[in-house]
Backbone as numpy.savetxt, mean C-alpha at the origin, in Angstrom:
# Nx Ny Nz CAx CAy CAz Cx Cy Cz
-9.41 -12.17 17.19 -8.97 -10.92 17.49 -9.54 -9.81 16.48
-9.88 -10.02 15.45 -10.34 -9.61 14.21 -11.69 -10.13 13.50
-12.39 -9.46 13.09 -13.98 -9.52 12.58 -13.68 -9.64 10.83
-12.69 -8.79 10.44 -12.88 -8.46 9.09 -11.60 -8.52 8.30
-10.50 -8.89 8.95 -9.46 -9.58 8.36 -8.70 -10.55 9.26
-7.36 -11.30 8.07 -7.00 -12.14 8.67 -5.50 -11.93 8.70
-4.90 -12.37 9.58 -3.15 -11.85 9.62 -2.49 -13.44 10.08
-1.93 -13.54 8.87 -0.79 -14.78 9.34 0.76 -14.36 8.82
0.96 -14.81 9.99 2.71 -14.24 10.41 3.44 -15.62 9.74
4.22 -14.96 8.63 5.12 -15.72 7.80 6.60 -15.76 7.77
7.13 -16.18 9.22 8.71 -15.40 9.49 8.54 -14.14 9.76
9.41 -13.55 8.87 9.77 -12.22 9.07 9.22 -11.42 7.94
7.84 -11.69 7.44 6.81 -11.07 7.02 5.01 -11.17 7.06
4.57 -10.88 6.97 2.94 -11.07 7.40 2.32 -10.91 6.04
0.86 -11.44 5.97 0.23 -11.68 5.08 -1.33 -11.18 5.62
-1.93 -9.66 5.53 -3.00 -9.40 6.03 -3.90 -9.45 5.08
-5.09 -9.95 5.34 -5.98 -10.25 4.14 -7.23 -9.79 4.80
-7.89 -8.95 4.11 -9.15 -8.27 4.41 -10.43 -9.27 4.03
-10.85 -9.51 4.69 -11.67 -10.90 4.65 -13.67 -10.83 4.86
-13.86 -9.92 4.08 -15.52 -9.99 3.98 -15.76 -10.13 2.42
-15.75 -11.58 2.13 -15.87 -11.40 0.64 -17.36 -11.90 0.21
-18.35 -11.80 1.20 -19.62 -11.51 0.81 -20.36 -10.13 0.45
-19.21 -9.46 0.71 -18.84 -7.61 0.51 -18.51 -6.98 -0.36
-17.45 -8.40 -1.26 -16.39 -8.06 -2.32 -15.27 -7.24 -1.29
-15.06 -7.67 -0.02 -13.97 -6.94 0.93 -14.31 -5.51 0.96
-15.20 -4.93 0.85 -15.58 -3.38 0.72 -15.33 -2.76 2.76
-14.49 -1.80 2.25 -13.98 -0.96 3.36 -15.29 -0.22 4.11
-15.01 -0.91 5.66 -16.29 -0.08 6.25 -15.31 0.40 7.76
-16.03 0.89 8.29 -15.37 1.89 9.56 -14.61 0.74 10.40
-14.95 -0.37 10.91 -14.64 -1.47 11.69 -13.07 -2.22 11.05
-13.10 -2.15 9.44 -12.04 -2.94 8.79 -10.91 -2.02 8.65
-11.44 -0.57 8.49 -10.49 0.33 8.55 -9.26 0.37 10.01
-10.46 0.28 10.88 -9.84 0.68 11.98 -8.99 -0.61 12.37
-9.48 -2.04 12.10 -8.87 -3.48 12.31 -7.50 -3.23 11.06
-7.63 -2.80 10.09 -6.32 -2.39 9.50 -5.35 -1.83 10.16
-5.41 -0.69 10.81 -4.44 0.21 11.47 -3.91 -0.35 12.66
-4.87 -1.39 13.11 -4.46 -1.57 14.36 -3.00 -2.79 13.79
-3.47 -3.93 12.98 -2.66 -4.90 12.69 -1.39 -4.54 12.21
-1.49 -3.25 10.76 -0.47 -2.60 10.17 0.11 -1.54 11.37
-0.05 -1.17 12.57 0.77 -0.57 13.79 1.56 -1.57 14.37
1.11 -2.84 14.77 1.42 -3.68 15.22 2.68 -4.20 14.66
2.57 -4.57 13.19 3.65 -4.93 12.36 4.62 -3.96 12.42
4.15 -2.42 12.33 5.49 -2.02 11.72 6.53 -1.58 13.27
5.79 -1.99 13.90 6.44 -1.70 15.64 6.94 -2.80 15.93
6.97 -4.24 14.90 7.92 -5.57 15.51 8.74 -5.28 14.93
10.16 -5.46 15.81 11.40 -5.49 14.84 11.79 -6.66 14.23
11.12 -7.90 14.45 11.13 -8.74 13.66 10.50 -9.13 12.33
9.86 -8.25 12.15 8.50 -7.85 10.87 9.45 -6.99 9.88
9.65 -7.53 8.85 10.27 -6.88 7.79 9.23 -6.44 6.35
8.38 -6.69 6.44 7.40 -6.48 5.42 5.82 -6.97 5.17
5.11 -6.80 4.66 3.41 -6.87 4.58 3.15 -6.88 3.26
2.66 -8.38 3.31 1.54 -8.51 1.82 0.12 -8.01 2.23
-0.37 -6.98 1.44 -1.73 -6.61 1.85 -2.87 -7.49 0.53
-3.78 -8.08 0.92 -4.29 -8.71 -0.06 -6.17 -8.60 -0.09
-6.90 -9.20 -0.44 -8.19 -9.68 -0.16 -8.90 -10.89 -0.61
-9.57 -11.55 0.20 -10.08 -12.90 -0.09 -10.94 -13.33 -0.80
-10.36 -14.40 -1.22 -11.22 -14.93 -2.54 -10.53 -14.48 -4.14
-11.20 -14.43 -5.21 -10.50 -14.12 -6.35 -10.93 -13.29 -7.03
-12.30 -12.64 -6.47 -13.49 -11.52 -6.85 -12.75 -10.29 -6.41
-12.39 -9.99 -5.64 -12.01 -8.61 -5.28 -10.65 -8.40 -4.29
-9.92 -7.52 -4.78 -9.17 -7.29 -3.52 -9.75 -6.40 -2.73
-10.23 -4.92 -3.14 -11.47 -4.22 -2.24 -12.05 -3.88 -2.94
-13.41 -4.03 -3.30 -14.42 -3.70 -4.23 -14.91 -1.86 -4.17
-14.39 -1.21 -3.00 -14.56 -0.12 -2.47 -15.00 0.31 -1.02
-15.79 1.48 -0.95 -16.02 1.49 0.40 -17.39 0.91 1.01
-17.97 0.91 1.78 -18.94 0.47 2.45 -19.92 1.57 2.35
-20.81 1.92 1.11 -21.76 3.16 0.84 -22.77 2.94 2.02
-23.20 1.92 2.42 -24.21 1.99 3.49 -23.64 2.71 4.55
-22.58 2.97 4.94 -22.16 3.60 6.24 -22.18 4.53 5.98
-22.23 5.46 5.14 -22.08 6.88 4.69 -22.87 8.10 3.68
-24.43 7.16 3.23 -25.09 7.95 2.36 -25.95 8.51 2.74
-26.03 8.93 4.07 -26.75 9.92 4.71 -25.71 10.63 5.79
-24.53 10.95 5.24 -23.71 11.52 5.87 -23.94 13.28 5.82
-23.44 14.10 6.55 -23.27 15.68 5.98 -22.20 16.09 5.52
-22.29 17.15 5.00 -21.24 17.54 4.71 -19.68 17.74 5.60
-20.43 17.99 7.20 -19.30 17.77 7.91 -18.82 16.44 8.38
-19.63 15.72 8.36 -19.48 13.87 8.77 -18.66 13.73 7.28
-19.03 14.12 6.07 -18.19 13.49 5.15 -16.81 13.83 5.54
-16.62 14.60 5.38 -15.30 15.74 5.52 -14.65 14.58 6.80
-14.71 14.86 7.49 -14.54 13.74 8.61 -14.10 12.14 8.79
-15.11 11.71 7.43 -14.56 10.67 6.84 -13.76 10.03 6.64
-13.27 11.43 5.53 -12.29 11.36 4.73 -10.81 11.38 5.47
-10.97 12.73 6.08 -9.45 12.85 7.26 -9.40 11.89 8.05
-10.23 11.30 8.31 -9.63 9.99 9.51 -9.48 9.00 8.97
-9.94 8.58 7.65 -9.26 7.62 7.19 -8.17 7.75 6.51
-7.99 8.84 5.76 -6.46 9.22 5.50 -5.65 9.07 6.38
-5.85 9.18 8.04 -4.93 9.81 8.68 -4.53 8.17 9.73
-5.36 7.51 9.59 -5.19 6.24 10.31 -4.94 5.06 9.02
-5.45 5.25 8.07 -4.90 3.85 7.16 -4.22 4.14 6.06
-4.60 5.40 5.02 -3.70 5.63 3.84 -2.25 6.11 4.01
-2.48 7.47 4.69 -1.03 8.08 5.00 -0.48 7.23 5.64
-1.15 6.31 6.82 -0.48 5.88 7.79 0.76 4.66 6.85
-0.40 4.02 5.45 0.59 2.49 5.25 1.71 3.58 4.81
1.16 4.83 3.67 2.55 5.15 2.92 4.12 5.31 3.80
3.56 6.21 4.97 4.28 6.17 5.76 5.34 5.14 6.70
4.70 4.18 6.44 4.96 2.76 7.52 6.92 3.14 7.25
7.26 2.40 8.20 8.72 1.74 8.20 9.51 0.82 7.41
8.12 -0.07 6.98 8.68 -1.35 6.37 7.52 -1.53 5.08
7.88 -1.69 3.97 7.41 -2.00 2.62 6.18 -2.74 3.32
5.20 -2.34 2.24 3.37 -2.88 2.23 3.29 -2.98 0.80
3.22 -4.62 0.27 2.77 -4.81 -1.41 1.60 -5.23 -1.23
0.87 -4.51 -2.12 -0.62 -4.87 -2.38 -0.68 -6.28 -3.53
-1.43 -7.26 -2.67 -1.57 -8.31 -3.90 -2.93 -7.91 -4.29
-3.25 -7.30 -5.70 -4.56 -7.07 -6.02 -5.19 -8.41 -7.16
-6.09 -8.78 -6.08 -6.83 -9.86 -7.02 -7.87 -9.20 -7.22
-8.35 -9.52 -8.11 -9.87 -9.00 -8.47 -9.94 -7.52 -8.87
-11.29 -7.48 -8.73 -11.62 -5.62 -8.38 -10.78 -5.07 -7.31
-10.43 -3.95 -7.91 -9.97 -2.55 -6.87 -10.28 -1.30 -7.01
-11.50 -1.21 -6.86 -12.41 0.35 -7.09 -12.62 0.87 -5.71
-12.42 2.35 -6.18 -12.49 3.15 -4.92 -11.89 3.11 -4.24
-12.41 3.15 -2.91 -11.40 2.93 -1.61 -10.45 1.89 -2.18
-10.67 0.68 -2.72 -9.86 -0.44 -2.82 -8.81 0.13 -3.90
-8.80 0.55 -4.83 -7.56 1.22 -5.43 -7.03 1.97 -4.67
-7.50 2.90 -3.65 -6.83 3.95 -3.03 -5.93 3.14 -1.88
-6.37 1.86 -1.50 -5.76 1.24 -0.43 -4.58 0.72 -1.44
-4.35 0.73 -2.24 -3.36 -0.34 -3.09 -2.68 0.58 -3.83
-3.03 1.96 -3.91 -1.81 3.02 -4.40 -1.12 3.46 -3.31
-1.39 3.57 -1.79 -1.20 4.33 -0.84 -0.21 3.14 -0.59
-0.36 1.19 -1.08 0.63 0.75 -0.57 1.95 1.29 -1.52
3.01 0.66 -1.04 4.30 0.97 -1.54 4.91 0.28 -3.15
4.47 -1.00 -3.24 4.54 -1.60 -4.66 2.91 -2.47 -4.81
2.22 -2.64 -5.64 1.57 -3.16 -6.33 1.29 -4.39 -7.52
1.14 -5.17 -7.22 1.34 -6.30 -7.88 -0.18 -7.08 -8.23
-0.66 -7.14 -9.62 -2.29 -7.43 -9.80 -2.11 -8.97 -10.45
-2.99 -9.36 -10.30 -3.75 -10.86 -11.16 -3.93 -10.31 -12.40
-3.90 -11.05 -13.07 -4.61 -10.55 -14.70 -5.61 -10.34 -15.24
-6.70 -11.04 -13.76 -8.20 -10.79 -13.80 -8.19 -9.43 -13.31
-7.65 -8.95 -12.59 -7.92 -7.56 -11.76 -8.48 -6.01 -12.78
-9.08 -5.44 -12.11 -9.81 -4.65 -12.82 -9.99 -3.26 -11.87
-9.12 -2.10 -12.18 -8.70 -1.32 -11.50 -9.70 0.50 -11.83
-9.94 0.80 -10.60 -11.09 2.41 -11.22 -11.50 3.15 -9.65
-11.79 4.29 -10.00 -12.46 5.23 -9.24 -13.91 5.88 -9.59
-14.84 4.99 -9.39 -16.12 5.34 -9.94 -16.87 6.06 -8.74
-16.05 7.11 -7.95 -16.96 7.92 -7.39 -18.14 8.91 -7.83
-17.71 9.46 -8.45 -18.51 10.48 -9.64 -19.61 10.02 -9.79
-19.90 8.70 -10.52 -20.98 7.79 -10.54 -22.23 8.00 -9.60
-21.54 8.20 -8.27 -22.40 8.25 -7.02 -22.49 9.58 -6.42
-21.81 10.51 -7.17 -21.82 12.29 -6.99 -21.05 12.33 -5.71
-19.87 11.89 -5.92 -19.14 12.17 -4.74 -17.97 12.01 -5.61
-16.05 12.40 -5.09 -14.74 12.03 -5.33 -14.24 11.37 -4.45
-13.21 10.86 -4.90 -12.23 9.97 -4.06 -11.93 10.84 -2.93
-11.88 10.05 -1.87 -11.78 11.16 -0.40 -10.76 10.21 0.22
-9.87 8.98 -0.40 -9.26 8.62 0.85 -7.57 8.71 -0.52
-7.62 9.56 -0.57 -5.87 10.45 -1.52 -5.94 9.59 -2.82
-6.88 9.52 -3.54 -7.10 9.03 -4.86 -6.89 10.04 -6.00
-7.29 10.97 -5.73 -7.41 12.24 -6.96 -5.44 12.51 -6.78
-4.63 12.24 -5.68 -3.53 12.93 -5.78 -2.59 11.52 -6.22
-2.76 10.68 -5.46 -1.95 9.40 -5.71 -2.37 9.06 -7.07
-3.58 8.75 -7.43 -3.45 8.11 -8.79 -2.81 9.38 -10.07
-2.87 10.32 -10.42 -2.12 11.61 -10.62 -0.71 11.13 -10.70
0.03 11.18 -9.63 1.36 11.10 -9.26 2.00 9.41 -10.30
0.88 8.56 -10.10 1.49 7.26 -10.74 0.97 7.34 -12.23
-0.33 7.66 -12.47 -0.17 7.45 -13.84 -0.16 8.75 -15.13
0.13 9.98 -14.16 -0.39 11.04 -14.71 -1.25 11.50 -14.71
-1.12 13.29 -14.97 -2.63 14.03 -14.61 -3.45 13.73 -15.38
-3.16 13.46 -17.06 -4.30 13.13 -17.95 -4.97 11.85 -18.02
-4.13 11.04 -17.64 -4.76 9.42 -17.45 -5.68 9.71 -16.29
-5.44 10.20 -14.70 -6.01 10.34 -13.79 -7.11 10.61 -14.23
-7.75 11.96 -14.79 -8.43 12.71 -14.87 -9.51 11.78 -15.80
-8.97 11.40 -16.87 -10.18 10.61 -17.75 -10.49 9.45 -16.62
-9.71 8.60 -16.25 -10.34 7.67 -14.99 -11.24 8.06 -13.96
-10.96 9.36 -13.33 -12.02 9.94 -12.46 -13.29 10.40 -13.04
-13.24 11.13 -14.34 -14.11 11.60 -14.78 -14.68 10.76 -15.51
-14.52 9.53 -16.20 -15.54 8.94 -16.70 -16.28 7.94 -15.71
-15.32 7.32 -14.58 -15.89 6.19 -13.67 -15.53 4.94 -13.86
-14.74 4.65 -15.27 -14.33 3.86 -15.81 -13.62 3.04 -15.41
-13.20 1.56 -15.62 -12.27 0.56 -14.91 -11.00 0.24 -15.91
-9.88 0.10 -15.96 -8.93 -0.55 -16.57 -8.56 -2.01 -16.12
-8.56 -2.47 -16.94 -7.35 -3.85 -16.75 -6.00 -4.11 -16.26
-6.06 -5.24 -15.80 -4.52 -5.41 -15.27 -3.34 -4.70 -16.10
-3.49 -5.35 -17.45 -2.32 -4.92 -18.52 -2.20 -3.47 -18.73
-3.70 -2.65 -18.64 -3.63 -1.46 -18.97 -2.89 -0.70 -17.79
-3.39 -1.21 -16.37 -2.21 -0.85 -15.40 -1.25 -1.01 -15.68
-0.50 -2.10 -15.79 0.84 -2.39 -16.05 1.45 -0.88 -17.24
0.71 -0.75 -18.04 1.28 0.12 -19.11 1.37 1.38 -18.65
0.47 1.89 -17.59 0.84 3.08 -16.90 1.61 3.37 -15.59
1.72 2.02 -15.17 2.87 2.00 -14.44 2.12 2.23 -13.27
0.68 1.77 -12.89 -0.18 1.94 -11.81 0.35 0.67 -11.19
0.42 -0.45 -11.57 1.49 -1.84 -10.90 2.34 -2.07 -11.31
3.19 -2.75 -10.58 4.57 -3.23 -10.85 4.61 -4.42 -11.89
3.55 -5.04 -11.73 4.01 -6.44 -12.46 2.37 -6.97 -12.62
2.31 -8.03 -13.53 0.74 -8.69 -13.78 1.04 -10.19 -14.09
0.26 -11.00 -13.22 0.95 -12.59 -13.16 -0.34 -12.95 -13.03
-0.70 -14.51 -13.01 -1.86 -15.17 -13.08 -2.31 -15.54 -11.76
-3.74 -15.60 -11.60 -4.37 -15.54 -10.22 -3.57 -16.40 -9.27
-3.47 -17.69 -9.96 -2.54 -18.32 -8.74 -1.15 -18.52 -8.30
-0.65 -17.38 -9.23 0.90 -16.89 -8.54 1.07 -15.60 -8.19
-0.36 -14.97 -7.91 -0.18 -13.90 -7.27 0.50 -13.54 -6.03
0.20 -14.48 -4.80 1.14 -14.47 -3.50 2.35 -14.86 -3.79
2.70 -15.49 -4.55 4.38 -16.50 -5.05 5.02 -15.18 -5.35
4.34 -14.69 -6.17 5.47 -13.28 -6.90 5.72 -12.05 -5.78
4.53 -11.96 -4.97 4.61 -11.39 -3.71 5.33 -11.22 -3.04
5.58 -12.38 -2.60 6.68 -13.67 -1.42 8.25 -13.40 -2.53
7.89 -13.44 -3.13 9.37 -13.52 -3.84 10.35 -12.22 -3.77
9.63 -11.24 -4.20 9.74 -9.58 -3.64 9.97 -9.43 -2.45
9.35 -10.23 -1.48 9.36 -9.99 0.13 10.57 -10.65 0.40
10.92 -12.00 -0.42 12.50 -12.33 0.18 13.58 -11.68 -0.14
13.41 -10.80 -1.44 14.44 -9.90 -1.76 14.54 -8.89 -0.98
13.42 -8.22 -0.27 13.94 -7.16 0.52 14.61 -7.40 1.86
13.78 -8.90 2.39 14.45 -9.15 3.56 16.22 -9.46 3.68
16.49 -9.49 2.57 18.01 -10.18 2.45 18.67 -8.37 2.59
17.93 -7.55 2.37 18.74 -6.10 2.78 18.72 -5.57 4.10
19.18 -4.42 4.53 19.02 -3.78 5.28 17.13 -3.14 6.22
17.25 -3.29 6.40 15.61 -3.00 7.48 15.93 -1.19 7.75
16.78 -1.07 8.54 17.10 0.41 8.39 17.25 1.52 7.29
17.95 1.01 6.30 18.38 1.63 5.47 16.77 1.47 4.24
16.08 0.13 4.18 14.82 0.65 3.86 13.69 1.49 3.90
13.82 1.80 5.52 13.20 2.39 6.32 13.09 4.22 5.87
14.74 4.06 5.66 15.40 5.57 5.46 15.16 5.98 3.88
14.87 4.70 2.97 14.65 4.94 1.82 13.53 5.77 1.64
12.32 4.68 1.98 10.96 5.09 1.95 10.72 6.76 2.41
11.39 7.15 3.60 11.03 8.22 3.86 11.65 9.43 2.71
12.51 8.75 2.13 13.28 10.06 1.00 12.21 9.85 -0.22
12.26 8.87 -0.70 11.25 8.69 -1.50 9.85 9.50 -1.36
8.91 8.95 -0.51 8.07 9.69 -0.39 8.04 11.36 0.13
9.37 11.99 0.61 9.24 13.36 0.52 9.14 13.86 -0.98
9.66 13.61 -1.66 9.35 14.37 -3.05 8.01 14.54 -3.31
6.80 14.03 -2.64 5.50 14.10 -2.75 4.92 14.68 -1.86
5.72 15.32 -0.77 4.92 16.26 0.11 5.45 17.74 -0.30
4.16 18.47 -0.20 4.38 20.00 -0.38 4.95 20.70 0.27
5.94 21.36 0.29 7.14 22.42 0.87 8.43 21.20 1.75
8.06 20.25 0.87 9.41 19.64 1.56 10.67 19.13 0.41
12.09 19.51 0.74 12.73 19.17 -0.22 13.56 18.02 0.07
13.02 17.13 -1.42 13.47 15.99 -1.30 14.44 15.29 -1.44
15.66 16.14 -1.67 16.85 16.22 -1.88 17.49 16.04 -0.53
16.77 17.29 0.35 17.44 17.55 1.38 17.47 16.11 2.51
16.05 15.81 2.48 15.90 14.49 3.15 16.83 13.12 2.75
16.64 13.33 1.44 17.93 12.16 0.95 18.80 12.24 2.03
19.69 13.64 1.66 20.82 13.63 2.30 20.82 13.49 3.75
19.82 13.69 4.24 19.42 13.49 5.94 19.62 11.95 5.97
18.78 11.35 5.27 18.99 9.73 5.86 19.80 9.10 5.54
20.83 9.94 4.28 22.03 9.33 3.83 22.70 9.21 5.20
23.05 10.39 5.76 23.70 10.92 6.75 23.35 9.69 7.93
22.15 9.78 8.40 21.50 8.68 9.61 22.12 7.37 9.32
21.91 6.80 8.12 22.50 5.55 7.57 23.52 5.05 8.37
24.84 5.94 8.48 25.88 6.38 8.51 26.16 5.53 9.94
25.29 6.05 11.08 25.02 5.69 12.65 24.62 4.21 12.76
24.27 3.70 11.71 23.38 2.45 12.58 24.44 1.31 12.08
24.11 0.29 13.22 24.37 -0.80 13.00 24.68 -1.83 12.19
23.19 -1.78 10.99 23.36 -2.14 9.47 24.37 -1.85 8.65
24.76 -0.38 8.68 25.77 0.36 7.70 26.79 -0.12 8.17
27.15 -0.75 9.27 28.80 -0.84 9.89 28.82 -2.65 9.08
27.90 -3.34 9.65 27.88 -4.90 9.23 27.71 -4.55 7.40
27.23 -3.95 6.66 27.08 -4.13 5.51 28.50 -3.99 4.92
29.17 -2.97 5.17 30.10 -2.09 4.95 31.50 -3.36 5.15
31.30 -3.93 6.38 32.11 -4.66 6.85 32.22 -5.94 5.97
30.66 -6.27 5.66 30.63 -7.87 4.83 31.24 -7.32 3.60
31.00 -6.13 3.07 31.61 -6.16 1.54 32.86 -6.26 1.53
33.52 -5.55 2.26 35.27 -5.70 2.53 35.57 -6.89 2.59
35.00 -7.74 3.29 35.13 -9.22 4.06 34.92 -9.94 2.91
33.99 -9.79 1.97 33.68 -10.92 0.85 32.92 -11.73 1.39
31.89 -11.17 1.92 30.73 -12.38 2.92 29.37 -11.84 2.88
28.39 -12.48 2.69 26.91 -12.04 2.77 26.77 -11.20 4.24
25.87 -9.95 4.17 26.00 -8.95 5.29 24.80 -10.20 6.12
25.13 -9.84 7.58 23.77 -10.47 8.48 23.47 -9.14 9.12
22.47 -8.49 8.56 21.71 -7.40 9.43 20.90 -7.70 10.11
20.69 -6.82 11.24 19.79 -7.28 12.69 18.76 -5.89 12.76
18.76 -4.93 11.42 17.94 -3.71 11.78 18.13 -3.15 12.96
C-alpha cells in the first residue's frame, strides 16, 4: 500500500514508521503524501485514539528533507514546496483530533525536527540529536521550524539553533522543553506506548477539544480563552461527558465510546 512508510495497527492506536533507512528516512514528496494519507485515515477512524510516529532503524527519526528533490527549484517553486508541505502534513498533524507522539530515535534534523515539533508530544532516545541546519545550505526551515521551535524553547535558544545550524543532544533538548522525556533506545516505543495507554483511558471527544483549545493559544488573532470556553461547553453535549460524570457519581471506571 505504501512505498515509504509502515503502518502497524495495535488495537486502539497505530505506529507509523517512516521506512527509508538507506536515506536516513529523509522526507521526499512521496513520503509526505503517504504520511498525509495514513494520518488522515487514522484521524477518521473512530476506533483509533492515538498515533506513534517514528523512523526505521536506530540511526535516524528523520534526518531532513530530500535535498535532491528541490536543489534546482525557483523562488515560486520553493514557496509552493513549503506551503504544500505545511498544509498536508505539518499543520495537519498539529490539528489532528487525536494525539500524535513522535518517538525520536537518532537524528531529527531539518524537516525531521519540524515533524517532531508539530506532533503533540516528543519522546527521545538517549542517542537522539536534534537541529535545524538549513542555513548551512543557504535556506531557512520551511515546514514551521522557525515558529514552533521558538514556541517550544524560546526565541533566544531558537535563534541560536537556527543561526548556528548546530545540533543539540537529547538531554539538552529535555532541559529546554523540546522533548517530554528521554529514555534508552530499547525503551523508546515502550515509553510512548505507556503514554498512549494512559491517553486511551480518557475521553476521545474531550482530548479532541483539548487539542483545539491548546492550539488556539498559538494562532494569530485567535482568543485561546474563548476557544477553551467554547470547547468546554461543547463537551457538555457529548455522550462521553454523560458517561464520565455518571461513572464518577457511581464510583466506577467510565466506559468512554467517543
